[in-house]
N, C-alpha and C positions, 0 to 999 in steps of 0.2 A: 913507539907513538904514545903520547900522554892522553890519557883518558879526560875528557871534558868534566869539569866540576858538575855541570848539570846532569851528566850521565851518572855520576856517583849519587847525586840527590835522588834521581829516579830509582836507582837501585835501592837506596836506603828506604825510600818510600814503600817499595815492594816488600822489603824485609818487614818493615812495620806493619804492613797490610797482612802478611803471612802470619805474623805473631798474633795479630788481633783476630784473624779468622780461626786460629788454632785455640785461642782462648774462648771464643765463642762456641766452638764445636765441643769443648771440654764442658762448658757450662750447660750447653743443650743435652749433652750425653749424661750428665750427672743424674742419677736417679732413674735413668732409663735403661742403661747399660751397665753391667757390673765394672767397676773402676779397674779391676784386674785385667779386663779385656782390652782396655785402651790406654790407660795411663803409662805403662812401660813404652808403648809406641809413640805417645806424645812426648815423653821425656827424651826419647832418641831424637825426634824431629826437632825439639827445642834445642838440644845440644848441637846438633848439626847446623841448624840456622845461626846459632850464636857464634860457632866457629867460622862460618862463611862470613857473617857480618864483620867479625873481627879481622879476618884477613883482607877483606875489601877495604875496611877502614884503614888498615895499615898501608895499603896501596894508595889510597886517597891522600893520606898524610905524607906519603913519600913524593907523590906527584905535586902536592900543594902544601909544603911545610909551613907557610905563613898564613894559613887560614886561621880564623878566630876560633876561640875554645868552643863556641856555639856549634861548630861543625862536628864536634866529637859526639853530638847527639843525633846525627843524621841516621844512623843505623839502630838507634836504641829508643825505647819509649814506645808510645802508641801514636796513632794518628788521632788528633783531637780536633774537635770542631772549632774551638776558639783558641788561637795560638797568639801569644803576645809579641812574638818576634817576626821580622820580616822572613827570616829563613823558614821558621815554622809555618808561616802562611803560605810560602811557596811549596813547601812539602805537602801540605793539605790540598793545594791546587793539583799537584801531581797525583795525589791519592784519588781526588775526584775523577780526574781524566782516566786513570787506570781503571777504576771501578766502572765508569761508563763504558769504557772499551771492553771490558770483560763481559759486561751484561749484553752488549751487542752480539756476542758470539754464543750466547746461551740459546 
C-alpha cells in the first residue's frame, strides 16, 4: 500500500522539528553542562535522524517519482516562520499543528 504524500510531509515536518529541538537543546546546554557530556550523544542522535530521514525520503521518491525537486527538502532544513513556497507553508502548518498537539499532552 502506497503511503500518502501528506503522510510523508507530516513525517518530514516531525524530522525538522526534532532537529530544531536538538539544536535548541545544544544551545541551551552550552556553557551550563560540559560539552563532553552531551555532544557525543547529540552527534549520535543527529546521525540516526539523518539516516532515518534519508531512508524515508527514498521511499517517498519511490512512491512519488514525479514530485518536484521542491519535495527533496521535505526532510531537511528547519521549520521557518516565513516560507516562500506553497509546500513550505504547508509544512509550517503541520509544524504548528504538531506543536499544539504536543503541548496539549504536557
